[in-house]
N, C-alpha and C positions, 0 to 999 in steps of 0.2 A: 161916751165920755167926751164932752166938748173940749175943744182946744187941743185935741190929739188926732193923729192920723194913723190908720192901720194899713200896713203894707206887708207884702210877702217877700222874704229874703231867703233864697235857696230852700223854699218849701216851708219856712217857719214864719208864722205871723209875728210881727213886731209892731208895737205901738210906740210912736214917738210924738214929741211936742209938735203941733202944727207949725209949719214953716221951716222945719229941720231939713238939712241937706241929707242926701242919701249917704254921704260919708259919715255923718253923725249917726244915722240909723245903723250903719254897719258897726260902728263902735258900740252902740247899745245892744245890738244883736249878738255880737261875738266877743266883746271885750277888747280885742286888739284892733278892730277896724279893718281887717284884711279885706281887700277888694278883689284880689286875684293872686295867682301864683305865677312866678316867672317861668321861663322855659326850663330852668334847672330845678323847678319845684319849690323855690323860696317864696315865702309869703310877701306880698307887696301891699302897701297901704298908702293912703293919701300922704303926700310929703309936703308939697308947697301950699296946698289949700286954695290955689287960685287958677288951676287948670293948665299950668305950664308943664309940669313934670309928666303928666299923663299916667302916673302910677295908680290912679284910682279908677281906671277903666272898668266898667261893668256893663252888663246888658240890662236895660230898663225897658220892660215890655217889648223885648226882642230887638231893641236898637242899642247900639253902642253909645254910651254916655260917660261923662266924667262925674263921678259920685260927688265930688266937692262942688260942682257947679249945677247940680240937679236938685230941685226942691221936691220933697216927698209929697205925693198926692194919694188920696184914699184909694186903696185897691191896687196900687202900683206893684208890679212884679219885678224883682231885682234878682239877677243871677250873677254870681261871682265867678262862674266857670264858663268858658266859651267853647 
């Protein structure tokens, strides 16, 4: 399917529109866009959308990234638990 990108989020294949951010892919994958959980176990999601708040930290292909600032690429592996 052209114009789309397939990536793996926490073991689930997710197809998003080409050029989408990982934050958008998290929203597509889980509905709430949860990127991680806080130390107390509360769900955290992108807040500012421009990389300042750091609430959308995820692992992308084993490296810590901000979901709101990372563009999805084909085959990317995203993990929301560290």
